[in-house]
C-alpha positions as CSV (number, residue, x, y, z in Angstrom):
1,X,5.2,-3.2,-1.6
2,X,4.2,-3.9,2.0
3,X,0.5,-3.4,2.6
4,X,-1.4,-3.3,5.9
5,X,-5.2,-3.4,5.8
6,X,-7.4,-2.0,8.6
7,X,-11.2,-1.7,8.6
8,X,-12.3,1.8,7.8
9,X,-14.1,2.5,11.1
10,X,-13.5,5.3,13.6
11,X,-11.6,3.1,16.1
12,X,-9.0,2.0,13.6
13,X,-8.6,5.1,11.5
14,X,-5.9,6.5,13.8
15,X,-3.5,3.7,12.7
16,X,-3.8,4.8,9.1
17,X,-3.5,8.5,10.0
18,X,-0.3,7.9,12.0
19,X,1.2,5.7,9.3
20,X,0.4,8.2,6.6
21,X,2.7,10.8,8.3
22,X,5.7,8.7,7.1
23,X,7.1,10.1,3.8
24,X,7.0,6.8,1.8
25,X,3.7,5.6,3.1
26,X,0.3,6.1,1.4
27,X,-3.2,5.3,2.5
28,X,-6.0,4.5,0.1
29,X,-9.6,3.3,0.7
30,X,-10.3,-0.2,-0.8
31,X,-13.8,-1.3,-0.2
32,X,-14.5,-1.2,3.5
33,X,-10.7,-1.1,4.3
34,X,-7.9,1.4,4.6
35,X,-4.9,0.2,2.7
36,X,-1.6,1.4,4.2
37,X,1.1,0.9,1.6
38,X,4.9,1.4,1.9
39,X,7.8,0.5,-0.3
40,X,9.6,-0.8,2.8
41,X,8.3,-1.6,6.2
42,X,5.4,-0.1,8.1
43,X,5.9,1.1,11.7
44,X,3.1,2.5,13.9
45,X,3.7,3.6,17.4
46,X,0.7,2.8,19.6
47,X,1.0,5.9,21.8
48,X,0.6,8.1,18.7
49,X,-2.7,6.4,17.8
50,X,-4.3,6.7,21.2
51,X,-5.7,3.2,20.8
52,X,-6.8,1.1,23.8
53,X,-5.7,-2.5,24.2
54,X,-8.8,-4.1,22.7
55,X,-8.7,-1.8,19.7
56,X,-5.0,-2.0,19.2
57,X,-4.8,-5.8,19.3
58,X,-7.8,-6.2,16.9
59,X,-6.8,-3.6,14.3
60,X,-5.0,-5.7,11.7
61,X,-7.4,-7.1,9.1
62,X,-4.7,-8.4,6.7
63,X,-1.1,-8.0,5.5
64,X,0.2,-8.3,1.9
65,X,3.8,-8.4,0.8
66,X,5.0,-8.5,4.4
67,X,4.7,-10.1,7.8
68,X,4.0,-8.8,11.3
69,X,7.4,-8.7,13.0
70,X,6.3,-7.0,16.2
71,X,2.9,-6.2,17.6
72,X,3.1,-5.3,21.3
73,X,2.0,-2.5,23.6
74,X,4.6,-0.2,22.1
75,X,4.4,-0.6,18.3
76,X,3.2,-2.5,15.3
77,X,5.9,-3.3,12.8
78,X,5.2,-4.9,9.4
79,X,8.4,-6.0,7.6
80,X,8.5,-6.6,3.9
81,X,8.9,-10.2,2.7
82,X,12.0,-10.8,0.5
83,X,10.4,-12.1,-2.7
84,X,13.7,-12.9,-4.4
85,X,14.1,-16.6,-5.2
């Protein structure tokens, strides 16, 4: 599983909301964070979130089971890490 954590505050909630529209993506609250989880990668288009620069580029709290492959003015892409030996 690929997991993206964002702080559960009004500025960052649109990222989780946009991600949750993907069929294989779920969002759960874990402590003060929203846990965006997917079997594969996670892709969030910035335009769909309405986030400004400062919010967009400070939104990622942590990633588990994946790595940030792209995070620019267009989209955030978290790719799964191949855990096979």
